[in-house]
N, C-alpha and C positions, 0 to 999 in steps of 0.2 A: 530238595533232592533227597533221595532215599539213602545215600551213602555219604555221610558228613565227613569232614576232615578228621574229626575225633575217632570215628569208626575206622577209618583207614589207618590212622596211627595205631589203634589197638590191634588191627590185623597184622600190621608190619612188626609191632613189638612182639606179638605172640609167635609169629612164624619166622621173622627175620632176626630176632635178637634185640633190635633197637627200633624205635619209631622212625628213625632217620635212615634205616637200612632198607631202602625200597628196591634195590636192584637184585637182591638175592632171589633165585628162582623159586624158592619155597614161598616167599611173600607174594610174588607175582602170581603164582598158581593159586594161592589162597584168595587173593583179590579177584581174580578171574572167576573162581568158584562162587564167591559171594555174589558177583554181578550176574553170573549165569543162573543162579538160583532165583534171584529177583526177577530176571526177564522170563524165566520159565513160569513163574507164578502170574506174571502179567499176561503171557500168551494163553494161559488157561482160561482167562476171563475174556480176552480180546483175540479171538481166533483169526480174524482177518487182518491183523496188523503185520503186513508182510515186511515192512521196513525193520521192525524190531526182530522179526524172525531171521532176517539176513544178518543183522548185527549179532544175534545169538549164535548163529552158525560160525561167524567170524571169530567170536570169542572162544568157542569150543575148539576151533582149529588152532588158535594161538596157545591155548592151554595144553592141547595135545602136543604141540611142538616143544613147549617147555618141559613137559613130562618126558618126552623122548630124549631131549638133551640131558636131563637129569639122570635118566635110566642108563644112558650111554656112558656118562662120566663118573657117576657116583651112585651105585645101586642101593646103598644103605640109606642115603638121603631120600631117594625115590620111594623106597618101601616105607620110610617113616612118614612122608607127606601123604602117601596114599592111605595109610592107616589112620593118620590124624584127621584127614578131611572126609574119610569114609567114601572114597571114590572106588568105582568098580574097575579093576584092571586085572 
């Protein structure tokens, strides 16, 4: 598997403060971003993989919802995660 449990723990520790803090919006957004980047690379090679394309669109939608939630409730955390991950917004 491309994303091992150690890699997930590192993402959660960097963005959530602790490797066990998986529920914070920033850590979930970071995990979705990592998975989206992986699937984007996969789809560049395998253009006809429509199942993966649907999964990618679902993940993009979930990340968008989390970003909208964060923007509505805490604009500073939203700006920080956008800058940290280098997302276009």
